[in-house]
C-alpha positions in Angstrom: -6.9 10.1 12.7 -4.4 11.5 10.2 -1.1 10.5 8.8 0.6 13.1 10.9 -0.8 11.7 14.1 -1.1 7.9 13.4 1.7 5.4 13.7 2.1 2.3 11.6 1.9 0.3 14.9 -1.5 1.8 15.6 -2.8 0.8 12.2 -1.3 -2.7 12.6 -3.0 -3.1 16.0 -6.3 -2.0 14.5 -6.2 -4.6 11.7 -5.0 -7.2 14.2 -7.9 -6.6 16.5 -10.3 -6.4 13.6 -9.3 -9.9 12.4 -9.1 -11.3 15.9 -12.7 -10.2 16.7 -13.9 -12.1 13.7 -11.7 -15.1 14.2 -10.2 -14.7 10.8 -6.6 -15.5 11.8 -6.9 -19.1 10.4 -7.5 -17.7 7.0 -4.8 -15.0 7.1 -1.9 -17.1 5.9 1.0 -15.2 4.2 -0.1 -16.7 0.9 -3.7 -15.6 1.2 -2.7 -12.1 2.4 -0.2 -11.7 -0.4 -2.9 -12.7 -2.9 -5.2 -10.2 -1.3 -2.7 -7.4 -1.8 -2.5 -8.3 -5.5 -6.3 -8.5 -5.9 -6.9 -5.2 -4.2 -4.1 -3.6 -6.2 -5.9 -4.8 -9.3 -9.1 -3.2 -8.1 -7.2 0.0 -7.6 -5.7 -0.2 -11.1 -9.2 -0.5 -12.6 -9.9 3.1 -11.7 -7.0 4.2 -14.0 -7.4 1.7 -16.8 -7.9 3.1 -20.2 -7.3 6.8 -19.2 -4.3 8.8 -20.1 -1.8 10.4 -17.8 -3.6 13.8 -17.6 -6.9 12.1 -16.7 -5.2 9.9 -14.1 -3.8 13.1 -12.4 -7.2 14.8 -12.6 -8.9 12.0 -10.6 -8.1 13.9 -7.4 -10.4 16.7 -8.5 -13.4 14.3 -8.8 -14.8 13.6 -5.3 -16.7 10.5 -6.3 -13.7 8.9 -8.1 -11.4 9.8 -5.2 -13.7 8.2 -2.7 -13.5 5.0 -4.7 -9.7 5.3 -5.1 -9.3 5.9 -1.3 -11.4 2.8 -0.6 -9.1 0.6 -2.7 -5.9 2.2 -1.3 -7.3 1.4 2.2 -7.9 -2.2 1.2 -4.4 -2.6 -0.2 -2.9 -1.0 3.0 -5.1 -3.2 5.2 -3.7 -6.3 3.5 -0.1 -5.0 3.7 -0.5 -4.2 7.4 -2.1 -7.6 8.1 0.7 -9.4 6.3 3.3 -7.4 8.2 1.6 -8.5 11.5 1.4 -12.2 10.5 5.1 -12.2 9.4 6.2 -9.9 12.3 7.7 -7.4 9.9 8.7 -3.9 11.2 7.5 -1.9 8.2 9.3 1.3 9.1 12.6 -0.5 9.5 12.0 -2.4 6.3 11.0 0.6 4.3 13.9 2.8 5.3 16.4 -0.1 4.7 14.9 -0.5 1.2 15.1 3.2 0.5 18.7 3.2 1.5 19.4 0.4 -1.0 17.5 2.2 -3.7 19.5 5.4 -3.1 22.7 3.5 -3.8 21.2 1.5 -6.7 19.6 4.6 -8.3 21.7 7.6 -7.5 19.7 10.9 -8.1 22.4 12.4 -10.3 22.3 9.4 -12.7 18.5 8.9 -12.7 17.0 12.4 -12.4 14.2 12.8 -14.9 14.5 9.3 -16.3 11.6 6.9 -16.1 13.5 3.9 -17.5 15.8 2.1 -15.1 19.1 1.0 -16.6 
């Protein structure tokens, strides 16, 4: 499966079935899933802690490091998808609505090349 061929709905269904087969739904409250996102995001950040910008970009050239980063990204995504299932959030709709608001809030001509938001 690749990003080009996989829908968000397919991934949500996979995580839903995975949890259902293990009877984990009672533990998957929005609070617990949101905390899981934060915890897994922290584990992802550990791979970049204490390295500079150049080293963080170079990680993609290190197969072992990339394998670890991919694992953490998958964990974060799993929690996001699971939370979306539990709260019945259409992620595509939500994402594109947020991007539209961001385009208005941060017009390209005003923010191009700036890392600080005004």
